[in-house]
C-alpha positions as CSV (number, residue, x, y, z in Angstrom):
1,X,36.6,213.8,-11.8
2,X,38.2,213.4,-8.3
3,X,37.0,210.5,-6.2
4,X,35.4,211.2,-2.9
5,X,38.4,210.0,-0.9
6,X,40.9,212.3,-2.6
7,X,38.5,215.3,-2.2
8,X,38.1,214.5,1.6
9,X,41.9,214.5,1.9
10,X,42.2,218.0,0.3
11,X,39.5,219.3,2.6
12,X,41.2,217.9,5.6
13,X,44.5,219.5,4.6
14,X,42.9,222.9,4.1
15,X,41.6,222.8,7.7
16,X,45.1,222.2,8.9
17,X,46.7,225.2,7.2
18,X,48.5,227.6,9.6
19,X,46.6,230.5,11.1
20,X,48.3,233.9,11.6
21,X,47.0,234.2,15.1
22,X,48.7,231.0,16.3
23,X,51.9,231.2,18.4
24,X,55.2,230.1,16.8
25,X,55.1,227.0,19.0
26,X,51.6,226.1,17.8
27,X,52.6,226.7,14.2
28,X,55.7,224.5,14.7
29,X,53.5,221.7,16.1
30,X,51.2,221.9,13.1
31,X,54.1,221.9,10.7
32,X,55.5,218.7,12.2
33,X,52.1,216.9,12.1
34,X,52.2,213.8,10.0
35,X,49.2,211.6,9.8
36,X,48.2,208.3,8.3
37,X,44.7,206.9,7.8
38,X,43.1,204.0,6.1
39,X,39.9,204.4,4.1
40,X,38.1,203.1,1.1
41,X,37.9,205.1,-2.1
42,X,34.8,205.0,-4.3
43,X,36.2,202.0,-6.2
44,X,36.3,200.1,-2.9
45,X,40.0,199.6,-3.0
46,X,41.9,199.6,0.3
47,X,44.2,202.6,0.2
48,X,47.0,204.1,2.3
49,X,47.3,207.9,2.8
50,X,50.5,209.6,3.8
51,X,50.8,213.3,4.2
52,X,53.1,215.9,5.9
53,X,52.8,219.5,6.8
54,X,56.4,219.7,7.8
55,X,58.5,222.5,6.5
56,X,61.6,220.3,6.9
57,X,63.1,220.0,3.3
58,X,64.3,216.4,4.0
59,X,60.7,215.3,4.9
60,X,59.4,217.1,1.8
61,X,62.1,215.5,-0.4
62,X,61.4,212.0,1.0
63,X,57.7,212.1,0.3
64,X,58.2,213.7,-3.1
65,X,60.7,210.9,-3.9
66,X,58.1,208.3,-2.9
67,X,55.4,209.8,-5.1
68,X,57.8,209.9,-8.0
69,X,58.9,206.2,-7.5
70,X,55.4,205.0,-6.9
71,X,54.4,206.5,-10.3
72,X,57.2,204.6,-11.9
73,X,56.3,201.3,-10.1
74,X,52.7,201.7,-11.2
75,X,53.8,202.1,-14.8
76,X,55.5,198.7,-14.8
77,X,53.4,196.0,-16.4
78,X,54.2,193.7,-13.5
79,X,56.1,193.8,-10.3
80,X,58.9,191.5,-11.4
81,X,58.1,188.7,-9.1
82,X,57.3,190.9,-6.1
83,X,54.1,192.6,-5.2
84,X,54.2,196.4,-5.2
85,X,52.0,199.3,-4.1
86,X,50.1,201.2,-6.9
87,X,50.0,205.0,-7.0
88,X,46.5,206.5,-7.0
89,X,47.0,210.2,-6.5
90,X,49.2,212.8,-4.9
91,X,50.0,216.5,-4.7
92,X,52.8,218.7,-3.5
93,X,52.0,222.2,-2.4
94,X,53.9,225.0,-0.6
95,X,52.5,223.9,2.8
96,X,52.0,220.2,2.4
97,X,52.6,217.1,0.4
98,X,50.5,214.0,0.2
99,X,50.0,210.8,-1.7
100,X,47.5,207.9,-1.8
101,X,48.5,204.4,-2.8
102,X,46.8,201.1,-2.7
103,X,47.7,198.6,-0.1
104,X,49.9,195.7,-1.3
105,X,47.4,192.9,-1.5
106,X,47.1,191.5,2.1
107,X,49.1,194.3,3.7
108,X,48.0,195.2,7.2
109,X,45.2,192.6,7.1
110,X,47.0,189.8,9.0
111,X,47.9,187.9,5.9
112,X,51.4,189.1,5.8
113,X,54.4,189.0,8.1
114,X,57.3,191.3,8.1
115,X,60.9,190.7,8.9
116,X,63.2,187.7,8.6
117,X,61.3,185.4,11.0
118,X,62.1,181.7,11.3
119,X,59.2,180.7,9.0
120,X,60.7,182.9,6.3
121,X,64.4,182.0,6.8
122,X,63.4,178.3,6.8
123,X,62.0,178.6,3.2
124,X,64.6,179.3,0.5
125,X,61.8,180.0,-1.9
126,X,61.5,183.4,-0.4
127,X,65.2,184.0,-0.9
128,X,65.1,183.2,-4.6
129,X,61.9,185.3,-5.1
130,X,63.3,188.3,-3.3
131,X,66.5,188.2,-5.3
132,X,64.6,187.9,-8.6
133,X,62.3,190.8,-7.6
134,X,65.1,193.1,-6.5
135,X,67.1,192.4,-9.7
136,X,64.1,193.1,-11.9
137,X,63.4,196.4,-10.2
138,X,67.0,197.6,-10.2
139,X,67.2,197.1,-14.0
140,X,63.7,198.1,-15.1
141,X,63.0,201.0,-12.9
142,X,66.2,202.8,-13.7
143,X,65.4,202.4,-17.4
144,X,62.1,204.2,-16.9
145,X,63.3,206.8,-14.4
146,X,64.6,210.3,-14.8
147,X,67.9,209.8,-13.1
148,X,68.3,213.5,-12.3
149,X,65.3,213.2,-9.9
150,X,67.0,210.5,-7.8
151,X,69.8,211.1,-5.4
152,X,73.1,209.3,-6.0
153,X,74.9,207.3,-3.3
154,X,78.5,206.9,-4.4
155,X,81.1,204.5,-3.2
156,X,83.4,207.2,-1.8
157,X,80.6,208.4,0.6
158,X,80.0,204.8,1.8
159,X,83.7,204.4,2.6
160,X,83.9,207.7,4.4
161,X,80.7,207.0,6.5
162,X,81.9,203.5,7.3
163,X,85.2,204.9,8.8
164,X,83.3,207.4,10.9
165,X,81.0,204.7,12.2
166,X,83.9,202.4,13.1
167,X,85.7,205.2,15.0
168,X,82.5,206.1,16.8
169,X,81.7,202.5,17.9
170,X,85.3,202.0,19.1
171,X,85.2,205.2,21.2
172,X,82.0,203.9,22.8
173,X,83.7,200.5,23.5
174,X,81.3,198.6,21.4
175,X,84.1,197.3,19.2
176,X,87.8,197.0,20.0
177,X,90.4,199.5,18.7
178,X,92.1,196.6,17.0
179,X,89.0,195.8,15.0
180,X,88.4,199.5,14.3
181,X,91.9,199.8,12.8
182,X,91.3,196.7,10.6
183,X,88.0,197.9,9.4
184,X,89.3,201.4,8.5
185,X,92.2,199.7,6.6
186,X,89.7,197.7,4.7
187,X,87.6,200.8,4.0
188,X,90.7,202.7,2.8
189,X,91.1,200.5,-0.2
190,X,90.3,202.2,-3.5
191,X,86.6,202.2,-4.3
192,X,85.6,199.5,-6.8
193,X,84.2,200.4,-10.2
194,X,80.8,201.9,-10.0
195,X,77.7,200.4,-11.7
196,X,74.7,202.5,-10.8
197,X,71.2,201.0,-10.7
198,X,67.9,201.8,-9.1
199,X,67.9,200.8,-5.4
200,X,65.1,200.6,-2.9
201,X,67.5,202.2,-0.4
202,X,65.9,200.9,2.9
203,X,65.4,197.1,2.8
204,X,65.0,196.7,6.5
205,X,62.8,193.8,7.5
206,X,59.8,196.1,8.2
207,X,59.7,197.0,4.5
208,X,59.6,193.5,3.2
209,X,56.4,191.5,3.4
210,X,55.9,187.7,3.1
211,X,52.8,185.7,2.6
212,X,51.8,182.5,0.8
213,X,55.0,182.2,-1.3
214,X,54.7,185.9,-2.2
215,X,57.0,188.8,-1.4
216,X,56.0,192.5,-1.3
217,X,58.1,195.6,-0.9
218,X,56.8,198.9,0.6
219,X,58.2,202.3,1.8
220,X,60.0,203.8,-1.2
221,X,60.9,207.2,0.1
222,X,64.6,206.4,0.3
223,X,64.9,205.1,-3.3
224,X,68.2,206.1,-4.9
225,X,70.7,205.3,-7.5
226,X,73.6,203.3,-6.2
227,X,75.7,200.2,-6.7
228,X,73.4,197.1,-6.7
229,X,75.2,195.9,-3.7
230,X,73.5,198.5,-1.5
231,X,70.2,196.5,-1.5
232,X,72.0,193.2,-1.3
233,X,74.0,194.4,1.8
234,X,70.7,195.1,3.6
235,X,69.5,191.6,3.0
236,X,72.9,190.1,3.9
237,X,72.9,191.8,7.3
238,X,69.3,191.0,8.3
239,X,69.5,187.4,7.3
240,X,72.5,186.5,9.4
241,X,70.2,184.2,11.4
242,X,70.3,181.6,8.6
243,X,73.5,181.3,6.6
244,X,71.9,178.9,4.1
245,X,69.0,181.3,3.3
246,X,71.5,184.1,3.1
247,X,73.7,182.2,0.6
248,X,70.7,181.2,-1.4
249,X,69.7,184.9,-1.8
250,X,73.1,186.2,-2.7
251,X,73.8,183.3,-5.1
252,X,70.4,183.7,-6.8
253,X,71.0,187.4,-7.2
254,X,74.6,187.1,-8.6
255,X,73.5,184.4,-11.0
256,X,71.2,187.0,-12.6
257,X,73.7,189.9,-12.6
258,X,75.7,190.9,-15.7
259,X,78.2,192.6,-13.4
260,X,78.8,189.8,-11.0
261,X,82.5,190.6,-10.2
262,X,81.8,194.3,-9.6
263,X,78.9,193.6,-7.3
264,X,80.8,191.0,-5.4
265,X,83.7,193.4,-4.8
266,X,81.4,196.2,-3.7
267,X,79.4,193.9,-1.5
268,X,82.5,193.4,0.7
269,X,82.3,197.1,1.5
270,X,78.5,197.2,1.9
271,X,78.6,194.3,4.4
272,X,81.0,196.3,6.6
273,X,79.0,199.5,6.3
274,X,75.6,197.9,6.8
275,X,76.8,195.9,9.8
276,X,78.3,199.0,11.4
277,X,75.2,201.1,10.6
278,X,72.9,198.5,12.1
279,X,74.9,198.1,15.3
280,X,74.8,201.9,15.6
281,X,71.1,201.9,15.2
282,X,70.7,199.4,18.0
283,X,72.8,201.6,20.2
284,X,70.8,204.7,19.4
285,X,67.4,203.1,20.0
286,X,68.3,201.6,23.4
287,X,71.0,201.1,25.9
288,X,73.2,198.1,25.0
289,X,72.7,196.6,28.4
290,X,68.9,196.6,27.9
291,X,68.9,194.7,24.6
292,X,67.4,191.2,25.3
293,X,65.9,188.2,23.6
294,X,65.8,188.0,19.8
295,X,67.3,191.5,19.5
296,X,70.2,190.5,21.7
297,X,70.9,187.4,19.6
298,X,70.8,189.5,16.4
299,X,73.0,192.2,17.9
300,X,75.6,189.5,18.9
301,X,75.4,188.0,15.3
302,X,76.2,191.5,13.9
303,X,79.2,191.8,16.1
304,X,80.4,188.3,15.3
305,X,79.9,189.0,11.6
306,X,81.9,192.2,11.7
307,X,85.0,190.4,13.0
308,X,84.9,188.1,10.0
309,X,84.8,190.9,7.4
310,X,88.4,192.1,7.9
């Protein structure tokens, strides 16, 4: 028997179906409508609802991917040292896709903080806990997953995309031509041996939660199979503000890995790619001249780090 909350979702979606009399513009607006809401299901658990009426295959794929991964996460007996959302229900139809998950305990209720704030980077316990959790998930989720349902991110594509980003940033005078040439030379070296594992795929600070010595991970729509260094590269880039914490995280992860030399080799490439990608994100979101405060300090750290990677 469906709970009342799930039933209310389905009723809401039915009302949003396209009407033949609508203009193409109105239909397009409806198709692009994505909505989120918070409610309580009949078991009184706080839940998170995500749905989309978009016809965009990429949006459909991302949400379907998140539903698939959430089911796998929920099947694990424990989160492997990190707190994870639990899948409740979901459905993919021709006109919409939706899913409901529980909030990670404390999420959105003021108990958690996101991002690598000073209070987090001053506590190496979080670095160890995050490394342990990521390693556990990489190993255990791939073992339970149908690999054919996950996209694969290969080393060759990372090298290619990195070269394009370096060229683009040099053309826009964000990095020098000399640095661009050095980066492209580094990215032209043969790809290291591939060891594919499950990766979160988007470990930006907003998707990592910290509270009371606990770590939580959310937003799984970009989950993929890739070299383990993909997730490690994210953390490396976003923890540039504290080299001691950064080193603790990487050392803790490598101490667990059975493919340490392969991960270390690939991490060199991932550091370059992630730094270029993050600098480009800053540029896309705002004019370089308008970046101030903590964002400006982080932007400068990224540029300084890039020069040390060649």
